[in-house]
C-alpha positions as CSV (number, residue, x, y, z in Angstrom):
1,M,-105.3,-57.5,133.7
2,G,-104.0,-59.7,131.1
3,V,-105.8,-57.7,128.4
4,L,-104.5,-54.4,129.9
5,D,-101.0,-55.7,130.1
6,E,-101.1,-56.7,126.4
7,R,-102.4,-53.3,125.4
8,A,-99.7,-51.6,127.5
9,G,-97.0,-53.7,125.9
10,G,-98.2,-52.9,122.4
11,L,-98.2,-49.2,123.2
12,R,-94.7,-49.5,124.4
13,R,-93.6,-51.2,121.2
14,R,-95.2,-48.6,119.0
15,L,-93.6,-45.8,121.0
16,G,-90.3,-47.5,120.7
17,L,-90.7,-47.8,116.9
18,L,-91.7,-44.2,116.7
19,R,-88.6,-43.1,118.7
20,C,-86.4,-45.1,116.3
21,R,-87.9,-43.5,113.3
22,H,-87.4,-40.0,114.8
23,L,-83.8,-40.8,115.7
24,W,-83.2,-42.0,112.2
25,L,-84.6,-38.7,110.7
26,V,-82.5,-36.7,113.1
27,H,-79.4,-38.6,112.2
28,L,-80.1,-38.1,108.5
29,L,-80.6,-34.4,109.0
30,V,-77.4,-34.1,110.8
31,L,-75.6,-35.9,108.0
32,F,-77.0,-33.5,105.4
33,V,-75.9,-30.5,107.5
34,V,-72.4,-31.9,108.0
35,F,-71.9,-32.8,104.3
36,G,-73.3,-29.5,103.1
37,G,-71.0,-27.5,105.2
38,V,-68.0,-29.5,104.1
39,A,-69.0,-29.1,100.5
40,C,-69.4,-25.3,100.8
41,G,-66.2,-25.0,102.7
42,W,-64.3,-27.0,100.0
43,G,-65.8,-24.9,97.2
44,G,-65.0,-21.6,98.8
45,R,-61.5,-22.8,99.5
46,Q,-61.1,-23.9,95.9
47,Q,-62.3,-20.6,94.6
48,G,-59.9,-18.7,96.9
49,V,-57.0,-20.9,95.6
50,D,-58.0,-20.2,92.0
51,A,-58.3,-16.4,92.6
52,Q,-55.0,-16.4,94.4
53,Q,-53.3,-18.2,91.5
54,E,-54.9,-15.8,89.0
55,G,-53.7,-12.8,91.0
56,N,-50.2,-14.3,91.3
57,G,-50.1,-14.7,87.5
58,E,-51.2,-11.1,86.9
59,N,-48.7,-9.9,89.5
60,Q,-45.9,-11.9,87.9
61,S,-46.8,-10.5,84.4
62,M,-47.0,-7.0,85.7
63,G,-43.6,-7.5,87.5
64,K,-42.0,-8.7,84.3
65,E,-43.4,-5.7,82.3
66,A,-42.3,-3.3,85.0
67,Q,-38.8,-4.8,85.2
68,G,-38.5,-4.7,81.3
69,F,-39.7,-1.1,81.3
70,F,-37.2,0.1,83.9
71,A,-34.4,-2.0,82.5
72,S,-34.8,-0.2,79.2
73,L,-34.3,3.2,80.6
74,P,-30.8,4.6,79.8
75,Q,-30.4,6.5,83.0
76,Q,-27.7,5.9,85.6
77,G,-27.9,5.9,89.3
78,E,-30.6,4.5,91.5
79,F,-34.3,4.4,90.6
80,L,-37.4,2.8,92.0
81,L,-38.4,-0.6,90.7
82,A,-41.8,-2.1,91.4
83,S,-41.1,-5.7,92.3
84,I,-44.4,-7.5,92.4
85,S,-44.7,-10.7,94.4
86,N,-47.6,-12.9,95.5
87,K,-47.9,-11.0,98.8
88,G,-48.2,-7.5,97.4
89,V,-46.0,-4.7,96.0
90,A,-42.7,-4.1,97.5
91,Y,-40.5,-1.2,96.3
92,A,-36.8,-1.7,95.9
93,A,-34.0,0.6,94.9
94,V,-31.7,-0.9,92.3
95,N,-28.3,0.6,91.3
96,P,-26.5,0.1,88.0
97,T,-24.7,-2.9,89.4
98,G,-28.0,-4.8,89.9
99,E,-27.9,-4.8,93.7
100,E,-31.3,-4.3,95.4
101,S,-31.9,-2.3,98.6
102,H,-35.4,-2.3,100.0
103,A,-37.1,1.0,100.7
104,A,-37.9,1.9,104.2
105,N,-41.5,3.1,103.8
106,A,-43.0,1.0,101.1
107,P,-46.7,1.7,100.6
108,T,-49.3,-1.0,100.7
109,P,-51.2,-1.9,97.5
110,K,-54.3,-0.1,98.8
111,Q,-52.3,3.0,99.6
112,E,-50.7,2.8,96.2
113,L,-54.0,2.7,94.4
114,H,-55.2,5.6,96.4
115,Q,-52.2,7.6,95.5
116,E,-52.4,6.7,91.8
117,S,-56.0,7.9,91.7
118,Q,-54.9,11.3,93.0
119,V,-52.0,11.8,90.6
120,Q,-52.8,13.9,87.6
121,P,-51.5,12.8,84.2
122,A,-48.3,14.6,83.3
123,A,-48.1,16.9,80.2
124,P,-46.2,15.4,77.3
125,M,-42.6,16.5,77.2
126,V,-40.7,17.6,74.2
127,P,-37.2,16.2,74.0
128,G,-34.6,18.8,74.8
129,H,-37.0,21.3,76.4
130,T,-37.9,21.9,80.0
131,P,-41.4,22.8,81.0
132,S,-40.5,26.5,81.4
133,E,-38.9,26.5,77.9
134,L,-42.0,24.9,76.5
135,D,-44.2,27.6,78.1
136,T,-42.0,30.3,76.6
137,L,-42.1,28.8,73.2
138,K,-45.8,28.5,73.4
139,R,-46.3,32.1,74.3
140,E,-43.9,33.2,71.6
141,E,-45.9,31.1,69.1
142,E,-49.2,32.7,70.2
143,R,-47.7,36.2,69.9
144,T,-46.2,35.5,66.4
145,P,-48.7,36.4,63.7
146,K,-49.6,33.4,61.7
147,P,-49.1,33.8,57.9
148,E,-52.2,33.9,55.9
149,P,-52.8,30.7,53.8
150,V,-51.7,31.1,50.2
151,V,-54.9,31.0,48.3
152,A,-54.5,30.2,44.7
153,E,-55.7,33.2,42.8
154,H,-58.4,32.4,40.3
155,A,-58.5,28.8,41.8
156,E,-62.1,28.2,40.8
157,H,-61.4,29.5,37.3
158,G,-58.4,27.2,36.5
159,P,-54.7,28.1,36.5
160,R,-53.3,30.9,38.6
161,L,-53.1,34.4,37.1
162,P,-49.7,35.1,35.6
163,E,-47.1,37.4,37.1
164,I,-46.5,40.3,34.8
165,S,-43.6,42.7,34.2
166,P,-43.6,45.9,36.2
167,I,-43.2,47.7,32.9
168,P,-46.8,48.2,31.5
169,G,-47.5,46.3,28.4
170,V,-44.4,44.1,28.3
171,T,-46.2,40.9,29.4
172,F,-49.1,41.7,27.1
173,V,-46.9,42.0,24.0
174,E,-44.8,39.0,25.0
175,T,-48.0,36.9,25.3
176,M,-49.0,37.9,21.7
177,I,-45.5,37.0,20.4
178,N,-45.5,33.6,22.2
179,L,-49.0,32.7,20.9
180,M,-48.1,33.4,17.3
181,E,-44.6,31.9,17.4
182,H,-46.1,28.6,18.7
183,E,-48.4,28.3,15.7
184,L,-45.6,29.2,13.3
185,N,-42.7,27.2,14.8
186,G,-43.9,25.3,17.8
187,R,-46.2,22.9,16.0
188,F,-45.0,20.0,14.0
189,W,-45.3,21.0,10.3
190,G,-45.8,24.6,11.4
191,W,-48.4,26.7,9.7
192,R,-51.1,24.4,8.2
193,P,-53.8,26.4,6.3
194,N,-51.5,27.0,3.3
195,D,-50.1,23.5,3.1
196,I,-50.8,21.7,-0.2
197,F,-50.5,18.1,0.9
198,I,-50.5,17.6,4.7
199,G,-52.8,20.4,5.5
200,Q,-55.6,18.8,3.5
201,F,-55.8,16.1,6.2
202,T,-55.4,18.3,9.3
203,D,-58.4,20.5,8.9
204,D,-59.0,20.7,12.7
205,I,-55.5,22.2,13.3
206,N,-56.0,24.5,10.2
207,Q,-59.2,25.9,11.6
208,Y,-57.7,26.3,15.1
209,Q,-54.8,28.3,13.6
210,L,-57.2,30.5,11.6
211,G,-59.0,31.3,14.9
212,V,-55.8,32.2,16.5
213,L,-54.8,34.5,13.6
214,E,-58.2,36.3,13.6
215,A,-57.9,37.0,17.4
216,M,-54.4,38.2,16.9
217,R,-55.5,40.6,14.2
218,F,-58.1,42.1,16.5
219,T,-55.7,42.3,19.4
220,T,-53.0,44.0,17.3
221,L,-55.6,46.5,16.1
222,R,-56.5,47.5,19.7
223,L,-52.8,47.6,20.7
224,K,-52.1,50.0,17.8
225,D,-55.2,52.2,18.1
226,S,-55.8,52.6,21.9
227,L,-53.6,50.7,24.2
228,T,-50.4,52.5,23.2
229,R,-51.8,56.0,22.5
230,M,-52.1,58.8,24.9
231,G,-55.2,60.1,23.1
232,D,-56.8,60.6,19.7
233,A,-54.0,63.1,18.8
234,D,-51.2,60.6,19.5
235,A,-49.4,59.0,16.6
236,Y,-49.4,55.3,15.7
237,D,-46.3,53.3,16.3
238,P,-44.8,52.3,12.9
239,D,-43.9,48.7,14.1
240,L,-47.5,48.1,15.2
241,E,-48.8,49.4,11.8
242,Q,-46.5,47.0,10.0
243,A,-47.4,44.1,12.2
244,L,-51.1,44.7,11.6
245,N,-50.7,44.9,7.9
246,L,-48.7,41.7,7.7
247,F,-51.2,39.8,9.9
248,M,-53.8,40.8,7.3
249,N,-52.2,38.8,4.6
250,R,-54.0,35.7,3.3
251,A,-53.6,32.7,5.6
252,T,-53.7,30.3,2.7
253,S,-51.0,32.1,0.7
254,F,-48.4,29.5,-0.4
255,W,-45.7,32.0,-1.7
256,F,-45.0,35.5,-2.9
257,P,-45.3,36.0,0.0
258,S,-46.0,32.9,2.0
259,A,-48.2,33.1,5.0
260,E,-45.4,31.9,7.3
261,S,-43.0,34.6,6.1
262,S,-45.6,37.4,6.5
263,Y,-46.6,36.4,10.0
264,S,-43.0,35.8,11.1
265,E,-42.2,39.3,9.9
266,A,-45.2,40.6,11.9
267,V,-43.8,38.9,15.0
268,D,-40.5,40.6,14.4
269,H,-42.2,44.0,14.4
270,L,-43.9,43.1,17.7
271,K,-40.5,42.3,19.1
272,N,-39.2,45.7,18.0
273,F,-42.1,47.4,19.7
274,L,-41.4,45.3,22.8
275,V,-37.8,46.7,22.9
276,K,-39.3,50.2,22.7
277,L,-41.5,49.5,25.7
278,K,-38.6,48.2,27.8
279,T,-36.4,51.2,26.9
280,G,-39.2,53.7,27.6
281,K,-39.5,54.9,24.0
282,R,-43.1,53.9,23.8
283,S,-45.8,53.5,26.5
284,F,-48.7,51.1,27.3
285,Y,-51.5,52.8,29.2
286,Y,-53.6,51.1,31.9
287,R,-56.8,53.1,31.6
288,K,-60.4,52.3,31.9
289,D,-61.2,53.4,28.4
290,T,-58.4,51.2,26.9
291,I,-59.6,48.0,28.6
292,I,-63.2,48.8,27.6
293,S,-62.2,49.2,24.0
294,L,-60.3,45.9,24.1
295,L,-63.3,44.1,25.5
296,A,-65.7,45.7,23.0
297,T,-63.6,44.4,20.2
298,Y,-63.4,40.9,21.6
299,K,-67.2,41.0,22.1
300,D,-67.7,41.8,18.4
301,L,-65.6,38.9,17.3
302,L,-67.2,36.5,19.7
303,G,-70.6,37.5,18.4
304,N,-69.5,36.3,14.9
305,V,-68.2,33.0,16.5
306,N,-71.5,32.5,18.3
307,K,-73.4,32.8,15.1
308,T,-71.4,30.0,13.4
309,L,-72.0,27.7,16.4
310,I,-75.7,28.0,16.3
311,V,-76.4,28.0,12.6
312,S,-78.1,24.9,11.3
313,P,-78.2,22.7,9.4
314,V,-74.5,22.1,9.1
315,S,-72.6,19.3,7.3
316,F,-70.9,16.7,9.5
317,F,-67.6,17.7,7.8
318,K,-68.1,21.4,8.6
319,A,-69.2,21.1,12.3
320,D,-65.7,20.4,13.5
321,D,-64.3,23.4,11.5
322,Y,-66.6,25.8,13.4
323,F,-65.7,24.1,16.7
324,Y,-61.9,24.4,16.4
325,Y,-62.1,27.9,14.9
326,A,-64.0,28.9,18.0
327,K,-61.4,27.2,20.2
328,G,-58.6,29.1,18.5
329,V,-60.3,32.5,19.0
330,S,-61.1,31.6,22.6
331,H,-57.5,30.5,23.4
332,V,-56.0,33.9,22.4
333,F,-58.7,35.8,24.4
334,Y,-58.1,33.6,27.4
335,E,-54.4,34.2,27.5
336,I,-54.6,38.0,26.8
337,L,-57.4,38.6,29.3
338,R,-55.5,36.7,32.0
339,V,-52.7,39.2,31.6
340,S,-55.1,42.1,31.4
341,R,-56.9,41.0,34.6
342,V,-53.6,41.6,36.4
343,G,-52.5,44.7,34.6
344,F,-55.8,46.5,34.7
345,Q,-56.7,45.4,38.2
346,N,-56.9,48.9,39.6
347,Q,-59.1,50.1,36.8
348,L,-61.4,47.0,37.1
349,A,-61.6,47.4,40.9
350,S,-62.8,51.0,40.5
351,T,-65.8,49.7,38.6
352,L,-68.6,48.1,40.5
353,Y,-68.1,44.3,40.3
354,G,-65.5,44.8,37.6
355,L,-63.1,42.2,38.9
356,D,-65.9,39.7,39.5
357,V,-67.2,40.1,35.9
358,M,-63.7,39.8,34.5
359,D,-63.1,36.6,36.6
360,E,-66.3,35.2,35.2
361,I,-65.2,35.9,31.6
362,I,-61.9,34.1,32.3
363,H,-63.8,31.2,33.9
364,E,-66.0,30.7,30.8
365,L,-63.0,30.9,28.5
366,Y,-61.2,28.4,30.6
367,R,-64.1,26.0,30.2
368,V,-63.6,26.2,26.4
369,E,-59.9,25.5,26.9
370,E,-60.8,22.2,28.6
371,M,-63.0,21.0,25.8
372,S,-61.2,18.4,23.7
373,P,-63.5,15.7,22.3
374,W,-62.1,12.8,20.3
375,I,-64.6,13.4,17.6
376,V,-66.8,16.4,17.1
377,L,-70.5,15.5,16.9
378,D,-73.4,17.7,15.8
379,S,-76.4,15.7,16.9
380,D,-79.8,17.1,17.9
381,L,-79.9,19.1,21.1
382,D,-82.3,16.6,22.6
383,G,-80.7,13.6,20.9
384,F,-78.7,10.7,22.4
385,F,-75.3,11.9,21.1
386,A,-73.6,15.2,21.9
387,N,-73.8,18.4,20.1
388,H,-70.3,19.9,20.6
389,R,-71.0,23.1,18.8
390,A,-73.8,23.8,21.3
391,N,-71.5,22.7,24.1
392,I,-68.8,25.2,23.2
393,N,-71.3,27.9,22.4
394,A,-72.7,28.0,26.0
395,P,-69.6,29.3,27.7
396,L,-68.7,31.6,24.8
397,S,-72.2,33.1,24.8
398,E,-71.8,33.8,28.6
399,A,-68.4,35.4,28.0
400,T,-69.8,37.6,25.3
401,H,-72.7,38.7,27.5
402,M,-70.3,39.5,30.4
403,M,-68.0,41.5,28.1
404,G,-71.0,43.5,27.0
405,V,-71.9,44.1,30.7
406,L,-68.4,45.3,31.5
407,T,-68.2,47.7,28.6
408,Q,-71.3,49.5,29.9
409,F,-69.6,50.5,33.2
């Protein structure tokens, strides 16, 4: 019995220790559950406070912006003001004196968001016009024919084509007069080829003026022979005959007579003929055969110019002479053909691609107008430096070819 009692007492002690251990674990688990719940509740409460403070800040900023916006409106009378507080959006009516009166049926924030999602954006308003007036103006604008854009004539070929006189030939002769008067009186030191001292150092201008003179001679010849005659049986105009004879005087003549005096007198005869055109005593004829004869004459002169530009070898001191002589001839052709392009438009249009070919001729001559090198070089065609004679010959050769094509129509 004693042994059994001892064993039973030891068992009771072990069971008691086991119960103590289990109670300790249960207490520890309860503490974990309690402290975890408290921590979660504290964190959630803190997040809610932070969110509420953030929302209050946004509401306050929105309230300030709304108040500033409505306060800036220059209207009188009552209008709605959104007064935003921490609890939501409450609408109030404010009169000009600043007194507030709460609206009876203020929508909740949720209802307001739903209403805003259904509102369509308003069309922009033009000051001073009601929507009906705007619709009327829009319909009238649609019915009104829009003007065609002003396209620069000859835009891809340089300057616009000139406006010419309704009297045939007036602008043509005026252009001839202006070209020659510029070389005689418009340039500093005037006519250079017959100058004894200064002209010896301005050979580029000298050659340019010689080119202008040669083109003027050919143009005056066509003006006398075909452009102002009804047919082969029609008489020459005396002023044009005198002008042509005077233009034929030597360009280097210093006196008895001087080149300047001869050419100035020739210009005077052109002015006399211009008066005859304006008064109806003489006529200028826009016919297909007259423009073809003018182009054929220009083609012959350009053929001579082309030859001087491709001949080789040439001295360095002669290359620039050929270059500027070609520019002088091309300048007269460019100005005269621009006027002819407008005056002979109907005749050119009656020919297949006539206007396009004439535009191409003017385009190539305009390319020559834009060439103005500081120094004229005559290097090899495949060399490092430029060959300006070859450069200017390219557009002039194309113009010559196009003139030949146009004269075949």
